[in-house]
C-alpha positions in Angstrom: 112.0 -164.1 -61.0 112.6 -167.5 -62.4 112.4 -166.2 -65.9 115.2 -163.7 -65.2 117.3 -166.5 -63.7 116.8 -168.9 -66.6 117.5 -166.2 -69.3 120.5 -167.6 -71.2 122.4 -164.5 -72.2 121.9 -162.9 -68.8 123.1 -166.1 -67.1 126.2 -166.2 -69.3 127.0 -162.5 -68.7 126.6 -162.9 -64.9 128.8 -166.0 -64.9 131.6 -164.3 -66.9 131.3 -161.2 -64.6 131.5 -163.2 -61.4 134.5 -165.2 -62.8 136.2 -161.9 -63.8 135.6 -160.3 -60.4 136.8 -163.4 -58.6 140.0 -163.5 -60.6 140.5 -159.7 -60.0 140.1 -160.2 -56.2 142.5 -163.1 -56.1 145.1 -160.9 -57.9 144.5 -158.2 -55.3 145.1 -160.7 -52.5 148.3 -162.0 -54.1 149.7 -158.5 -54.7 148.7 -157.0 -51.3 148.9 -159.9 -48.9 152.3 -158.8 -47.3 151.3 -155.2 -47.1 148.0 -156.1 -45.3 149.8 -158.4 -42.9 152.3 -155.7 -42.1 149.5 -153.2 -41.5 147.7 -155.6 -39.1 150.9 -156.3 -37.1 151.7 -152.5 -36.8 148.6 -152.0 -34.7 149.3 -152.5 -31.0 146.8 -154.2 -28.7 144.9 -155.8 -31.6 142.1 -158.1 -30.9 138.4 -158.5 -31.6 137.4 -155.9 -29.0 139.7 -153.1 -30.3 138.5 -152.5 -33.8 139.4 -148.9 -34.5 
């Protein structure tokens, strides 16, 4: 397991992939924030117990 973690090319690939996915998620959050807030507010009686 330690050999897999210490492998240079694999480590670089994973780091770039995680950086890319993080940036992609942040873009999704920026583009859809208002839409998701509106969808949350459209649900009546919303709380932690009513999660349908």
